C-alpha positions as CSV (number, residue, x, y, z in Angstrom):
1,M,33.7,-17.0,25.0
2,M,31.9,-18.7,22.1
3,R,28.7,-16.8,22.9
4,E,30.6,-13.5,22.8
5,R,32.3,-14.4,19.5
6,L,29.0,-15.4,17.9
7,H,27.5,-12.1,19.2
8,S,30.2,-10.1,17.6
9,I,29.6,-11.9,14.3
10,V,25.8,-11.9,14.2
11,F,25.1,-8.5,15.7
12,G,28.3,-6.6,14.8
13,T,30.0,-5.5,11.6
14,S,33.4,-4.5,13.1
15,T,35.1,-7.8,12.1
16,R,35.6,-9.6,8.8
17,A,33.5,-12.6,10.0
18,G,30.7,-10.2,10.9
19,K,30.9,-8.6,7.5
20,N,30.8,-12.0,5.8
21,F,27.8,-13.0,7.9
22,D,25.9,-9.9,6.9
23,L,26.9,-10.4,3.2
24,I,25.6,-13.9,3.2
25,L,22.4,-12.8,5.0
26,L,21.9,-10.0,2.5
27,I,22.1,-12.5,-0.4
28,L,19.7,-14.9,1.3
29,I,17.2,-12.0,1.9
30,L,17.4,-10.8,-1.7
31,A,17.0,-14.4,-3.0
32,S,14.0,-15.0,-0.8
33,V,12.3,-11.8,-1.8
34,L,12.9,-12.7,-5.5
35,V,11.2,-16.1,-4.9
36,I,8.2,-14.4,-3.3
37,L,7.9,-12.1,-6.3
38,L,8.2,-14.9,-8.8
39,E,5.7,-17.1,-6.9
40,S,3.1,-14.3,-7.2
41,V,3.1,-14.8,-11.0
42,P,0.2,-17.2,-11.7
43,K,1.6,-19.0,-14.7
44,W,5.0,-19.6,-12.9
45,R,3.2,-20.7,-9.7
46,D,1.2,-23.2,-11.6
47,V,4.3,-24.7,-13.3
48,Y,6.9,-24.4,-10.5
49,G,4.6,-24.5,-7.5
50,D,6.4,-27.4,-5.9
51,E,9.8,-25.9,-6.4
52,F,8.8,-22.6,-4.9
53,F,7.3,-24.5,-1.9
54,I,10.6,-26.3,-1.3
55,I,12.8,-23.2,-1.8
56,E,10.5,-21.2,0.5
57,W,10.7,-23.7,3.3
58,G,14.5,-23.8,2.9
59,F,14.7,-20.0,3.4
60,T,12.2,-20.2,6.3
61,I,14.3,-22.8,8.1
62,L,17.5,-20.7,7.6
63,F,15.8,-17.5,8.8
64,S,14.3,-19.4,11.7
65,I,17.8,-20.6,12.8
66,E,19.1,-17.1,12.5
67,Y,16.2,-15.8,14.6
68,I,16.7,-18.4,17.3
69,L,20.4,-17.8,17.3
70,R,20.0,-14.1,17.8
71,I,17.7,-14.8,20.8
72,I,20.2,-17.3,22.4
73,I,23.3,-15.1,22.0
74,S,21.6,-11.8,22.9
75,P,22.5,-10.5,26.4
76,K,18.9,-9.3,26.7
77,P,16.8,-11.7,24.6
78,F,13.4,-10.1,25.4
79,R,14.8,-6.7,24.3
80,Y,15.7,-8.2,20.9
81,I,12.4,-10.1,20.6
82,F,10.3,-7.0,21.1
83,S,12.6,-4.6,19.2
84,F,11.7,-3.4,15.7
85,W,14.2,-5.8,14.1
86,G,13.1,-8.7,16.2
87,I,9.5,-8.2,15.2
88,V,10.5,-7.9,11.5
89,D,12.6,-11.1,11.8
90,L,9.6,-12.9,13.3
91,I,7.1,-11.6,10.8
92,S,9.3,-12.8,8.0
93,I,9.1,-16.5,9.1
94,I,5.7,-17.1,10.8
95,P,3.4,-16.9,7.8
96,T,5.0,-20.1,6.3
97,F,4.5,-21.9,9.6
98,F,0.9,-20.9,9.8
99,S,0.1,-22.7,6.6
100,L,0.9,-26.0,8.4
101,F,-2.0,-25.7,10.8
102,V,-4.8,-24.4,8.6
103,S,-6.9,-26.6,6.3
104,G,-9.8,-25.9,4.0
105,Y,-10.0,-23.9,0.8
106,H,-11.2,-20.6,2.3
107,A,-8.6,-20.7,5.1
108,L,-5.8,-21.4,2.5
109,V,-6.9,-18.3,0.6
110,A,-6.4,-16.2,3.8
111,I,-3.1,-17.9,4.4
112,R,-1.9,-17.0,0.9
113,A,-2.6,-13.4,1.7
114,L,-0.9,-13.7,5.1
115,R,2.1,-15.2,3.5
116,L,2.7,-12.0,1.6
117,L,4.0,-10.7,4.9
118,R,7.2,-12.5,3.9
119,I,8.0,-9.5,1.8
120,F,8.8,-7.8,5.2
121,R,12.2,-9.6,4.8
122,I,13.2,-6.7,2.6
123,L,13.1,-4.5,5.7
124,K,16.0,-6.5,7.1
125,L,18.2,-5.0,4.4
126,S,18.4,-1.5,5.9
127,R,20.0,-3.0,9.1
128,F,23.3,-3.4,7.3
129,T,24.1,0.1,6.0
130,S,25.2,3.2,7.9
131,E,23.4,5.3,5.4
132,S,20.1,3.9,6.4
133,Q,20.9,4.5,10.1
134,A,21.6,8.1,9.2
135,L,18.3,8.4,7.4
136,M,16.4,6.9,10.4
137,H,18.1,9.3,12.7
138,S,17.2,12.2,10.5
139,L,13.5,11.0,10.3
140,R,13.3,10.8,14.0
141,A,14.9,14.2,14.5
142,S,12.5,15.9,12.0
143,Y,9.4,13.9,13.1
144,Y,7.7,16.7,14.9
145,R,8.1,19.2,12.1
146,I,6.9,16.6,9.5
147,V,3.8,15.8,11.5
148,V,3.0,19.6,11.8
149,F,3.5,20.0,8.1
150,M,1.3,17.0,7.3
151,V,-1.5,18.4,9.5
152,F,-1.2,21.6,7.5
153,V,-1.4,19.6,4.2
154,V,-4.5,17.7,5.4
155,M,-6.2,21.0,6.3
156,M,-5.4,22.4,2.9
157,M,-6.8,19.3,1.2
158,V,-10.0,19.6,3.1
159,L,-10.4,23.3,2.3
160,A,-9.5,22.8,-1.3
161,G,-11.9,19.9,-1.7
162,T,-14.7,21.8,0.0
163,A,-14.1,24.8,-2.2
164,M,-14.2,22.7,-5.4
165,Y,-17.4,21.0,-4.2
166,V,-19.0,24.5,-3.9
167,I,-17.6,25.7,-7.2
168,E,-18.7,22.7,-9.2
169,G,-22.1,22.5,-7.4
170,G,-21.9,18.8,-6.9
171,Q,-21.5,18.0,-10.6
172,E,-18.7,16.5,-12.8
173,G,-17.9,13.9,-10.2
174,F,-17.7,16.3,-7.3
175,D,-20.8,14.8,-5.7
176,S,-19.6,15.0,-2.2
177,I,-16.9,16.6,-0.1
178,P,-15.0,13.4,0.4
179,S,-14.9,12.9,-3.3
180,S,-13.7,16.4,-3.8
181,I,-11.0,15.9,-1.1
182,Y,-9.9,12.8,-3.1
183,W,-9.6,15.0,-6.2
184,A,-7.5,17.5,-4.2
185,I,-5.1,14.9,-3.0
186,V,-4.7,13.3,-6.5
187,T,-4.2,16.8,-8.1
188,T,-1.7,18.1,-5.4
189,T,0.4,15.0,-5.6
190,T,0.6,15.4,-9.4
191,V,-0.8,11.9,-9.9
192,G,-3.6,13.1,-12.1
193,Y,-5.9,10.1,-12.6
194,G,-8.4,12.2,-14.5
195,D,-11.4,10.4,-13.2
196,I,-12.7,13.6,-11.7
197,T,-12.0,16.9,-13.5
198,P,-13.5,20.4,-13.1
199,A,-15.6,21.9,-15.9
200,S,-16.0,25.5,-14.7
201,D,-13.3,28.2,-15.3
202,L,-13.0,28.9,-11.6
203,G,-12.6,25.2,-10.9
204,K,-9.8,25.0,-13.5
205,I,-8.0,27.9,-11.9
206,L,-8.2,26.2,-8.5
207,S,-6.8,23.0,-10.1
208,S,-3.9,25.0,-11.5
209,V,-3.1,26.5,-8.1
210,M,-3.2,23.0,-6.5
211,M,-0.9,21.6,-9.1
212,I,1.7,24.3,-8.5
213,L,1.4,23.9,-4.8
214,G,2.0,20.2,-5.2
215,Y,5.6,20.8,-6.1
216,V,6.1,22.9,-3.0
217,I,4.5,20.3,-0.8
218,I,6.7,17.5,-2.1
219,A,9.8,19.5,-1.6
220,V,9.3,20.6,2.0
221,P,9.7,17.1,3.7
222,T,12.7,16.5,1.6
223,G,14.3,19.7,2.8
224,L,13.5,19.0,6.4
225,I,15.1,15.6,6.2
226,S,18.1,16.9,4.2
227,V,18.9,19.5,6.9
228,E,18.9,16.8,9.6
229,M,21.1,14.5,7.6
230,S,23.6,17.4,7.1
231,R,23.6,18.0,10.9
232,Y,24.1,14.3,11.5
233,K,27.2,14.3,9.3
234,A,28.4,17.6,10.8
235,D,28.3,16.1,14.3
236,G,31.4,14.0,13.6
237,R,29.6,10.7,13.0
238,N,31.4,10.3,9.7
239,D,34.9,10.5,11.1
240,N,35.6,6.8,10.7
241,L,36.0,6.6,6.9
242,C,37.6,3.7,5.2
243,P,41.0,4.5,3.7
244,N,40.2,2.3,0.6
245,C,36.6,3.3,-0.4
246,E,36.0,6.2,2.0
247,H,32.8,4.5,3.3
248,D,31.5,5.7,6.7
249,N,31.7,2.9,9.2
250,P,30.4,2.5,12.8
251,S,32.8,3.6,15.5
252,G,35.3,0.9,16.5
253,S,35.1,-1.0,13.2
254,V,38.2,-3.1,12.5
255,F,37.2,-3.8,8.9
256,C,35.2,-1.7,6.5
257,N,31.6,-3.0,6.3
258,Q,31.5,-2.0,2.6
259,C,34.7,-3.3,1.0
260,G,36.2,-5.3,3.8
261,A,39.5,-3.4,3.9
262,E,41.3,-3.1,7.3
263,M,40.6,0.2,9.1
264,T,43.6,2.2,10.2
265,D,43.6,4.0,13.5
266,S,42.9,7.7,13.2
């Protein structure tokens, strides 16, 4: 009975206790990510290094307890361990533990880089919103079309880069086809570093065309995902709205996972 109650609190959002648990976890995740960001600032790390160390271990212990608790109360522990969220939960805590078993200056430098994996804690945030679930569903539904579109974009970058390499004759930074492809990607995405620029009139015309096409390329994936999100909503998955804030909640929710108001039976 206790295990089932803990499972409804830790894994579910249909009760007030589950909502409060998720809210506390959200605050801890945000606070831990903030500590990671502040620790990366050299002057603050030099002054508050010990404090950051203690706080980081506090967060690591709390997230370790959460991870172990999820394994214990899960009906299928191995399914959770090897799930996406199980892997994210594990990655968010193991870098700190690795630092206990490594000594030596060069090894510590590698561990410092490895500990940056703690930033993966921010991925845990999307677990708690129905909007992120709708977005993930839309991404999966439009995966094939996006892949086909990306293949087309890559082909266009190769052709444009090769054409610019021929037009500029290997000059003005276009000294190879890979460098020219790099220019095509930078130009099409409207980043425009300016480290490689065409000098010929024909090259400038091609650049203008690539810039205009860039807006189209950026818009297409957005349109594909938007269509799937509209279908997702139209399928009736948003029929469990909160009477207080009109937030879409998972089916069977007793309390709104946004404002905490009690859900009424439809």
